[in-house]
N, C-alpha and C positions, 0 to 999 in steps of 0.2 A: 166391512173390514178396512181396518186401516194397516197398509202396507208401510213398513218399517226400511230401510234400509240396510240395518244392524243385521236384517234376515236372510243376506245374500254371503254366500262365501266369496272372499274374493280369492281368485286363483294368480292373480298377476296384472302388476302395472305397466302401462304401456305410456308411453311418452307423446303418442300424440293419436287424432280421430284417426287418420288416415292408417296410422301402424292397426291400431283396433280392428277399424274394416277389412283392411285385409289380413286379418290373424281369422276371425270371423268368418271370412270367405275359405278359410284353409283350412275350415274345420276345426281348428284350437278349443272353441267354447260358445259363449252368449256373452251381448255386452249390454249394458245399457247407455246410451247415448241420444243425443238430442235430434231430433227428430229433422231437423235443418241438417245436421253433417249426414243424414243418408237417404234423403227422399230421391237424389237421383238412381242412388244405386237399387233401394224398394220400383221405384217406377221401372228401372228398367230388368228388373228379376233377378237381380245379383243378389241381391240379399231378402230374406224372408222378415219382414218389420209388422211387429204389432205393439199397440200403444198398450200401455199396463195402468189398468184402471184403478184409480186413486192412490195411485203413485205421485206424489209430492218431493219434488226434490230440489230444496234451495241449495244457493251456490253464492258466493264473493267474485265480483269482479274489481278487479281495480284499472285505474286510470296512471297510465304511468307515459312521464314527460321527462327529459334534460331537464335538466335543474340549467343549465347555462344558455339553453336556447330559449328564446321570448317565441310567444304563438302567434302565428295569423288571426288575423280578426274573427273569421272561421271557427278557428282551434278553439280561440278564446270564448267564442260565445257556445262552443259545441263544450267543455269545460263550465261553463255559466249553467247549460240546460240542466248538465247531467248531477252539478251539486244540486239545483233547486227540486231536482227527482229523488234525490235519495237522502236517506237520515243522515246526517255528519258521525260518522267514528272515530274512535280517537287514532288517531296514524303511530 
């Protein structure tokens, strides 16, 4: 079975993962979030967490920097690492 995100009905959008977790704890509904975002709550029994079998979610991440500030050598090395690991996309 191939699960497609378009099969889900979006009932609302929230501005942060913390807001989502609070809404779910308050009984507003259910949500799909990163395992890392809820592992403490799951371990503490505050939320019921389960893995959705065969669900693959791709999302884009963006590197944001200040255009007028120079980068430290460590920050520059991190940028170079990210650029070497990701295919280039048009800006």
